[in-house]
Steps between C-alpha positions, in 0.01 A plus 500: 500500500604155602285198573551155630210290370418164653235253389325385817236257612424738788657796684412748765633815668474541872545836680498506878366147511204591271467370144468806263521334155499154349485326167514165335530358259670791337809720522688672776666817372770656715518847350784757541493858378825678412602862439385608154218247473172638353148406422629344179705251702198416720285442190764295322554262793129463568431407139797263485416323825126467437572342166802284581424139408613321818220249554465159340242423231341163435828384337700605810664782308536848657247666267253668739515832677368591846207660318433184294472281812287748697787541751588779747810715537637580846707821458749573772716817511864410525754785509777256574499393135714810449750398761860533376727248666811556289691687773535412862268268685191718546269563205473856366146603403568843341369372163154439651242773443386715794190363677250748347608430145521127566155483656346682207658278238427183693131603526502581123641155428222339708243711315630403160478129587146549621405682179584178318238312709743323727424505869786647700562484872776696669724513796526825705734760364796574740384245759698209632336205328521123520452359155410132480558367145425153372707522184366268231765327286699688616442775245675829576583780249679828529369793298642851461313766308829663401647197332396387157375141479 
């Protein structure tokens, strides 16, 4: 699984002109599921993201997690994180998991975050979404469950 994690002051997802999820302060997680990803990947990324120390403490050091600040996560499915642009001019998405597998693992990721007492809002799986993000910092990280940190 791959994730783009952004620290935000606020964010929201709009589908067909209707807000469906929002957060702030907190994290926006754009989450992609690839072939071969499993529940272990979903659990690993959820634990990593919930506990990442991306928020400032009293000394202005990034020492607090989204859980520590009582923040919210806005999780948005993003199959395009598996786009391969190495050949030609159009991305190839064959490395992305099929929709049924991706939906299941995306929902498991959301559930694992919630199990750690972090509120999670979501976009709408397979919908065309407008994502409004007020990136704070900016702080943006790339995570991949298949790469060692």
